[in-house]
N, C-alpha and C positions, 0 to 999 in steps of 0.2 A: 262444191258445185257439181262436179262430175257425178258423184254418187246420187245427189238429189235429182239430176237429170235422168239418170238410170232408173231411179225409183219412179219418177213421173212416167217414163215410157213403160215400165212394168205395170203401173196402174192402168194406163190407157189400154194395154194388151190383156188386161184381166189376169195377169200372172201374179197372184197373191203370194205364192211361196217366195218368188224372187223379190217382190216388194218387201215382204217381212224381213227376209235375210239382209237385204241391203240397208233398210232403215235401222235395223239393230246394229249393224256394223258402223253406220254413220254416228249413231248415238254413242256407241262405245268409244269411238275415236274422239268424240267431243269431250266425254268425261275423262278419258285418258289424258288428253291435252290439258284439261283443267287440273288434274292431279299433278302432272309434270310442272305446271306453272306454279302451283302452291309450293312444291318442293324447291323450285328455283327461287321463289321469294324467301323461303326459310333459310336457304344456304347462301343467299347473296351477301357479299362482303361490304355492301353499301346500303344506305337507306334512302328514303324519299327526300330526306333533308340534306343529302350530300350534294350540294350544288346543283348545277343544271343537268348533269348526266343522270343522277339518281332520280330526280323528279321527272325528267323526260321518260326514262325507262319505265318507272312504275306507272305513270299516267298512261303511256301508250300501250304497254302490255296489259294494264288493268282494264282499259276500255275494250281491248281485243278479247280478253278473258271473259268480261261481262257479256260481250256479243256471243261468244261460244256457249256460255252457260244458258243464256236466253234461247238461243237457237236449239240447243240440245233439249231444253224443256219443251219447246214447241214441237219438236220432232217426236218426243216421247208421247205427247198428247196425240199426235197424228198416228203413232203406232197403236195406241189404244183404240182409236177410231177405225183403223184398218182391221184390228183383231175382232171388233164387234160389227164389221161389215157396214160401216157408215160411208165408206168411199166406194165408188164404182168407176168404170171407165169414162162415164159422162159426168160424174159428180165427185170431183176431188179438188175443188177450188181452195178448200181449207189447207190442203197439203201444199198447193202451189204458192199460197201466200206465206206459209211457214218456211218453206224451203227457199 
């Protein structure tokens, strides 16, 4: 949320260099989180069928992981729009809805 707010302020101030760097960092952190979650799933000593703890763990972290993947994808699309100058200080509603 903090990085997305910073990106929004950079867009409003027409600071495209800061906008681009910040959105790349945000996307990278999202994909890094996803990789760590996959590793955690692989190394887990329990499964989704191991009583209430296993099912609660995998459902809760699975929904959160899905949220991160979708958000990272939306931000990647926003990055492409930034790189081809589709966003400006007065026209960046697409970024605001994605972030």
